[in-house]
C-alpha positions in Angstrom: 6.5 33.9 10.7 8.6 31.1 9.4 12.2 30.9 10.1 14.6 30.1 7.3 15.7 27.0 8.8 11.9 25.6 9.1 11.8 22.5 6.6 8.9 22.5 4.3 6.9 19.3 4.2 8.1 17.0 1.4 5.7 14.6 -0.4 6.4 12.2 -3.0 3.7 10.7 -5.4 4.3 7.2 -6.8 2.6 4.9 -9.4 3.6 2.5 -12.2 4.1 4.7 -15.1 4.3 8.4 -13.7 2.2 9.3 -16.4 -1.5 9.9 -14.9 -2.2 9.8 -11.4 0.9 10.8 -9.7 1.2 13.5 -12.3 -2.3 14.8 -11.6 -1.5 14.8 -7.6 1.8 16.5 -8.1 -0.2 19.3 -10.2 -2.7 19.8 -7.6 -0.3 19.7 -4.9 2.1 22.4 -6.2 -1.0 24.4 -7.3 -2.5 24.2 -3.8 0.3 24.0 -1.8 2.1 27.2 -3.3 5.5 27.6 -1.5 4.6 26.2 1.6 5.6 22.5 0.7 7.6 20.5 -1.6 6.6 17.4 -3.9 7.9 15.1 -6.5 6.5 12.2 -8.4 8.0 9.1 -9.9 7.4 5.5 -11.2 8.5 2.1 -11.2 8.2 1.6 -14.9 8.0 5.4 -16.3 6.1 5.7 -19.5 7.4 7.6 -22.5 4.9 10.5 -22.0 2.3 11.9 -19.7 -1.1 10.7 -20.4 -2.5 13.1 -22.7 -6.2 12.7 -21.3 -4.7 13.5 -17.8 -2.9 16.7 -19.2 -6.3 17.8 -20.8 -8.2 16.9 -17.7 -5.9 19.1 -15.4 -5.8 21.9 -18.1 -9.9 22.1 -17.8 -9.3 23.1 -14.0 -6.5 25.5 -14.9 -3.2 23.3 -13.9 -0.8 22.8 -16.7 1.1 19.5 -16.3 2.0 19.4 -19.8 5.8 20.2 -19.0 6.2 17.4 -16.7 7.5 14.0 -17.6 7.3 10.6 -16.6 10.5 9.7 -14.4 11.8 7.0 -12.1 12.2 7.4 -8.3 15.5 7.0 -6.4 16.1 5.6 -3.0 17.4 9.1 -2.2 14.2 11.0 -3.2 12.0 8.3 -1.1 14.3 8.8 1.9 14.1 12.5 1.6 10.2 12.5 1.5 8.3 13.1 4.7 5.1 11.3 3.1 5.1 8.7 0.3 1.8 8.3 -1.4 1.3 5.2 -3.5 -1.2 4.8 -6.3 -1.2 1.5 -7.9 2.4 0.5 -7.7 1.8 -2.3 -5.2 5.1 -4.3 -4.3 7.3 -2.3 -6.8 6.9 0.8 -4.8 9.9 1.4 -2.2 9.4 0.8 1.4 11.6 2.5 4.0 10.9 1.9 7.8 9.8 4.8 9.7 8.3 6.7 6.6 4.6 7.9 6.3 3.1 6.0 3.6 -0.2 6.5 2.3 -1.9 4.0 -0.1 -4.4 5.7 -2.7 -6.6 3.3 -4.4 -7.3 5.2 -7.7 -8.4 3.9 -11.3 -5.6 4.0 -13.7 -6.3 6.4 -16.3 -4.1 4.7 -18.9 -5.7 4.4 -22.1 -9.0 6.0 -20.9 -10.7 8.9 -22.5 -11.3 12.3 -20.9 -14.6 11.3 -19.6 -13.3 8.6 -17.6 -10.0 10.7 -16.4 -12.4 13.4 -15.1 -13.7 11.6 -12.0 -10.1 10.2 -11.3 -8.8 13.8 -11.3 -11.7 15.1 -8.9 -10.9 12.2 -6.4 -7.3 13.2 -6.5 -7.9 16.9 -5.8 -10.0 15.7 -2.8 -7.3 13.7 -1.5 -4.8 16.1 -2.2 -6.8 18.8 -0.2 -7.2 16.1 2.9 -3.3 15.4 2.8 -2.5 19.1 2.8 -5.0 19.6 5.7 -3.3 16.8 7.7 0.0 18.5 7.0 -1.5 21.8 8.4 -1.0 23.7 5.0 -3.9 26.2 4.0 -4.6 25.7 0.4 -3.7 28.8 -1.8 -7.2 28.5 -3.6 
């Protein structure tokens, strides 16, 4: 039984526009982790809206990310995260010594149709499931 003082693992998903990869990862993470962990996402140059193909691809697997929106990260959020997952933001991603960083090399779904986004979505799911396993979190589904 968890004590109320137990801290939940916190994961931050970062990409350039916070419109595709990081939003799909956030959607999967929240869906699979339930209330056992916390996740955020952000971008170095947030887009105006989430990639519609990413929204559609996630809807196909029963995860609604349509209410999310691209947002910048802040140093405070990066410092508060236990794990920072970088997806294509390169040198623009923040770095703080002592943080656990992962670099997920994934194709950018920007400007792609849903047929191109589906395999990216599926790879994001596989990586999120591996991360949950490493964090000792049993997926809810």
